[in-house]
C-alpha positions in Angstrom: 28.3 -16.5 -3.2 31.8 -15.9 -1.9 32.4 -13.3 0.8 34.6 -11.3 -1.5 31.9 -11.1 -4.2 29.4 -10.0 -1.6 31.7 -7.3 -0.4 32.4 -6.2 -4.0 28.6 -5.9 -4.6 28.3 -3.7 -1.5 31.3 -1.5 -2.5 30.0 -1.1 -6.0 26.5 -0.4 -4.8 27.8 2.3 -2.3 30.0 3.9 -5.0 27.0 4.1 -7.5 24.7 5.3 -4.7 27.1 8.1 -3.7 27.6 9.2 -7.3 23.8 9.1 -8.0 22.8 11.1 -4.8 25.5 13.7 -5.4 24.3 14.2 -8.9 20.7 14.4 -7.9 21.4 17.3 -5.5 22.9 19.4 -8.4 21.0 21.1 -11.2 21.0 18.9 -14.2 19.2 18.7 -17.6 16.5 16.1 -17.9 17.5 13.7 -20.7 15.3 10.8 -21.7 17.6 8.3 -23.4 21.1 8.4 -21.9 20.3 7.4 -18.3 17.7 4.9 -19.4 20.3 2.8 -21.1 22.5 2.9 -18.0 19.6 1.9 -15.8 18.8 -1.0 -18.1 22.4 -2.2 -17.9 22.3 -1.9 -14.1 19.0 -3.8 -14.0 20.4 -6.6 -16.2 23.5 -6.8 -14.0 21.3 -6.9 -10.9 19.1 -9.6 -12.3 22.2 -11.6 -13.2 23.7 -11.3 -9.7 20.4 -12.5 -8.1 20.2 -15.3 -10.6 23.8 -16.3 -9.9 23.0 -16.3 -6.2 19.9 -18.4 -6.6 21.9 -20.9 -8.8 24.5 -21.3 -6.1 22.2 -21.4 -3.1 19.3 -23.7 -3.8 17.9 -23.8 -0.2 17.4 -20.1 0.5 14.3 -19.9 2.7 11.1 -18.6 1.0 10.9 -15.9 3.6 14.2 -14.5 2.5 13.0 -14.3 -1.1 9.8 -12.6 0.1 11.9 -10.1 1.9 13.8 -9.4 -1.3 10.5 -8.8 -3.1 9.3 -6.5 -0.3 12.6 -4.6 -0.6 12.2 -4.2 -4.3 8.6 -3.0 -3.9 9.8 -0.4 -1.3 12.5 0.6 -3.9 9.8 1.4 -6.4 7.6 3.2 -3.9 10.5 5.3 -2.6 11.5 6.0 -6.2 8.1 7.5 -6.9 8.3 9.5 -3.7 11.7 10.9 -4.6 10.6 11.6 -8.1 7.8 13.7 -6.7 10.2 15.7 -4.5 12.6 16.6 -7.4 12.4 20.2 -8.5 11.6 20.2 -12.2 11.6 23.5 -14.3 12.3 25.1 -17.6 15.2 27.6 -18.0 15.1 30.7 -20.3 16.1 28.6 -23.3 13.4 25.9 -22.8 15.9 23.4 -21.4 14.2 21.1 -18.9 16.1 20.9 -15.6 15.9 19.0 -12.3 17.4 19.2 -8.9 16.8 17.2 -5.7 15.6 18.8 -2.5 16.4 18.1 1.2 13.4 15.9 1.2 14.9 13.9 -1.8 18.0 13.4 0.3 16.0 12.3 3.3 14.1 9.8 1.1 17.4 8.4 -0.1 18.3 7.9 3.6 15.0 6.0 4.0 15.7 4.0 0.9 19.1 2.9 2.2 17.6 2.1 5.6 14.8 0.0 4.0 17.3 -2.0 2.0 19.7 -2.5 4.9 16.8 -3.5 7.1 15.6 -6.1 4.6 19.2 -7.3 4.3 19.5 -7.7 8.1 16.2 -9.7 8.2 17.5 -11.9 5.4 20.7 -12.5 7.3 18.6 -13.7 10.2 17.1 -16.4 8.0 20.3 -18.4 8.0 23.6 -18.7 6.2 22.0 -19.5 2.8 20.1 -16.3 2.8 22.8 -14.1 4.3 24.1 -12.8 0.9 20.8 -12.4 -0.9 20.5 -8.7 0.0 23.9 -7.8 -1.2 23.3 -9.8 -4.4 20.2 -7.7 -5.0 21.7 -4.3 -4.3 22.4 -3.4 -7.9 18.9 -4.6 -8.9 17.5 -2.5 -6.0 19.4 0.6 -7.2 18.3 0.1 -10.9 14.7 -0.3 -9.9 14.5 2.7 -7.5 16.4 4.9 -9.9 14.3 3.8 -12.9 11.0 4.5 -11.2 12.3 7.9 -10.0 13.4 8.7 -13.5 10.0 7.8 -15.0 8.3 10.1 -12.5 10.7 13.0 -13.2 10.5 12.6 -17.0 6.6 12.5 -16.8 6.5 15.6 -14.6 8.9 17.3 -17.1 6.7 16.3 -20.0 3.6 17.6 -18.3 5.4 20.9 -17.6 6.6 21.1 -21.2 3.1 20.4 -22.6 1.8 23.4 -20.7 4.5 25.8 -22.1 4.8 24.4 -25.6 8.4 23.1 -25.5 9.7 19.6 -26.2 11.7 17.6 -23.8 15.4 17.8 -24.9 16.9 14.6 -26.2 20.6 13.7 -26.2 21.6 16.9 -24.5 20.1 19.2 -27.2 18.8 22.6 -26.2 15.4 23.6 -27.5 
């Protein structure tokens, strides 16, 4: 992986992260399908980036791959935790809404630190492992956001079942 591509991945990851975190701290409707498609695209791009890295760097230490896997497991765990901290409620029209809390923001900080820590450890594994973390940033974001989304949608569905409304789809109001 060239240095420019690694920096591009980092910049893209930071832009996506800033956009996502800022949106999560605002009140927004819960939609099931729209964001899922975007997360699937991000996941596919992330897998492609990691596969491209693996194709170009055949002698990446096994420990570096293990660190990437640990990083992805942490992404999922922190996605669950953030999903549980999101405020989820129904407005007067039955629209399901969500908004992050200060704890959600703190967990985002922990998510970033976890990925950067794993990336730094991969860097220490030698030159062939030094770009693996940046190659995996998009996959990390897709996974952590996807898991968080599943938790929020399930919490919203449980709330809706108790009050007799359906989860809105494609921006419809119920």
